[in-house]
C-alpha positions as CSV (number, residue, x, y, z in Angstrom):
1,M,-17.6,-22.9,2.5
2,K,-15.2,-20.7,4.2
3,S,-16.6,-18.0,6.6
4,R,-14.6,-14.9,7.2
5,P,-15.0,-13.1,10.4
6,L,-16.7,-9.7,10.3
7,F,-13.9,-7.6,11.4
8,L,-11.6,-9.1,8.8
9,T,-14.3,-8.4,6.2
10,L,-14.6,-4.9,7.0
11,W,-10.9,-4.3,7.1
12,L,-10.7,-5.9,3.6
13,I,-13.5,-3.7,2.4
14,L,-11.6,-0.6,4.1
15,L,-8.5,-1.5,2.4
16,S,-10.3,-2.2,-1.0
17,I,-11.6,1.6,-0.9
18,L,-8.2,3.1,0.3
19,A,-5.8,1.3,-1.8
20,P,-7.2,2.7,-5.1
21,L,-7.5,6.2,-3.5
22,A,-3.9,6.0,-2.1
23,T,-2.8,5.2,-5.8
24,F,-4.9,7.9,-7.3
25,F,-3.5,10.6,-5.0
26,Y,0.1,9.4,-5.4
27,L,-0.4,9.8,-9.3
28,M,-1.8,13.1,-8.7
29,D,1.3,14.1,-6.5
30,V,3.5,13.0,-9.3
31,Y,1.4,14.9,-11.8
32,D,1.8,18.0,-9.6
33,A,5.4,17.6,-9.4
34,M,5.7,17.3,-13.2
35,S,3.4,20.5,-13.6
36,H,5.7,22.6,-11.0
37,G,8.8,22.1,-13.1
38,G,9.7,18.6,-11.8
39,V,10.2,19.6,-8.3
40,T,8.7,17.1,-5.7
41,M,7.1,18.2,-2.4
42,T,10.5,17.7,-0.6
43,G,12.2,20.1,-3.1
44,L,14.0,17.2,-4.9
45,S,13.8,17.2,-8.7
46,L,11.6,14.5,-10.2
47,N,14.3,13.4,-12.3
48,S,16.5,12.5,-9.4
49,V,13.7,10.5,-7.8
50,L,12.2,9.0,-10.9
51,P,13.2,5.4,-10.4
52,F,11.8,5.4,-6.9
53,V,8.6,7.1,-8.1
54,V,8.0,4.3,-10.7
55,I,8.8,1.7,-8.1
56,A,6.3,3.2,-5.5
57,G,3.7,3.4,-8.1
58,I,4.1,-0.2,-9.0
59,A,4.0,-1.2,-5.3
60,L,0.8,0.6,-4.9
61,F,-0.7,-1.1,-7.7
62,L,0.2,-4.3,-6.6
63,Q,-1.2,-3.7,-3.2
64,I,-4.6,-3.6,-5.0
65,I,-3.9,-7.1,-6.5
66,A,-2.8,-8.3,-3.1
67,I,-6.2,-7.3,-1.4
68,G,-8.0,-9.1,-4.3
69,L,-5.9,-12.3,-3.3
70,L,-6.9,-11.9,0.3
71,W,-10.5,-11.9,-0.8
72,F,-9.9,-15.2,-2.5
73,W,-8.2,-16.6,0.6
74,K,-4.7,-16.7,-0.7
75,K,-1.8,-16.2,1.9
76,M,0.2,-14.9,-1.0
77,G,-1.9,-11.7,-0.9
78,F,-0.8,-11.0,2.6
79,Y,3.0,-11.5,1.7
80,L,2.4,-9.3,-1.4
81,Y,0.7,-6.8,0.6
82,A,3.6,-6.8,3.3
83,G,6.2,-6.6,0.7
84,C,4.6,-3.7,-1.3
85,F,4.1,-1.9,1.9
86,L,7.8,-2.2,2.9
87,V,8.9,-0.9,-0.4
88,S,6.4,2.0,-0.3
89,A,7.3,2.7,3.1
90,F,11.2,2.8,2.5
91,I,10.7,5.3,-0.4
92,Q,8.3,7.5,1.7
93,I,10.7,7.6,4.5
94,L,13.5,8.5,2.1
95,F,12.0,11.1,-0.3
96,L,8.3,11.9,0.2
97,R,6.2,12.5,3.3
98,G,8.3,11.0,6.0
99,S,8.2,8.3,8.6
100,S,4.7,9.2,10.0
101,V,2.9,8.0,6.9
102,A,5.1,4.8,7.0
103,F,4.2,4.3,10.6
104,L,0.5,4.5,10.1
105,G,1.0,1.8,7.3
106,V,2.7,-0.5,9.9
107,I,-0.5,-0.2,12.1
108,G,-2.6,-1.2,9.1
109,L,-0.5,-4.2,8.4
110,V,-0.5,-5.3,12.0
111,I,-4.3,-5.0,12.3
112,L,-4.7,-6.9,8.9
113,R,-2.4,-9.7,10.2
114,W,-4.3,-9.7,13.6
115,A,-7.5,-9.8,11.7
116,M,-6.4,-12.8,9.6
117,N,-4.9,-14.5,12.8
118,S,-8.1,-16.5,13.7
119,V,-8.6,-17.8,10.2
120,Y,-5.1,-17.9,8.9
121,D,-5.2,-21.8,8.5
122,R,-8.1,-21.3,6.1
123,F,-5.8,-19.4,3.7
124,S,-4.2,-21.5,0.9
């Protein structure tokens, strides 16, 4: 049986709580933009950024799946999480809240990889 380090377990629990919350708040931002005449927080029309909004929403949903894969010791979970983060960060920097939110995500990704480092060979 594989044993998971305490810090990695706690970090996965935190990610399991925050990923659905981030998806919910993201959807609420989109709803808010739609209810205010289709204008985003940055002043852009929702129609002009709609493809990016859809892609970012899918990436946030896939992060939830990636966290589930990490719980089941799958390396693919980390790669999926990292890829979704990169897509979301790129879109955030371009259109939404700016680079500070993306920078905080980088810190979270680095902490996740660091927490996985001691048991990375146990992931399949």
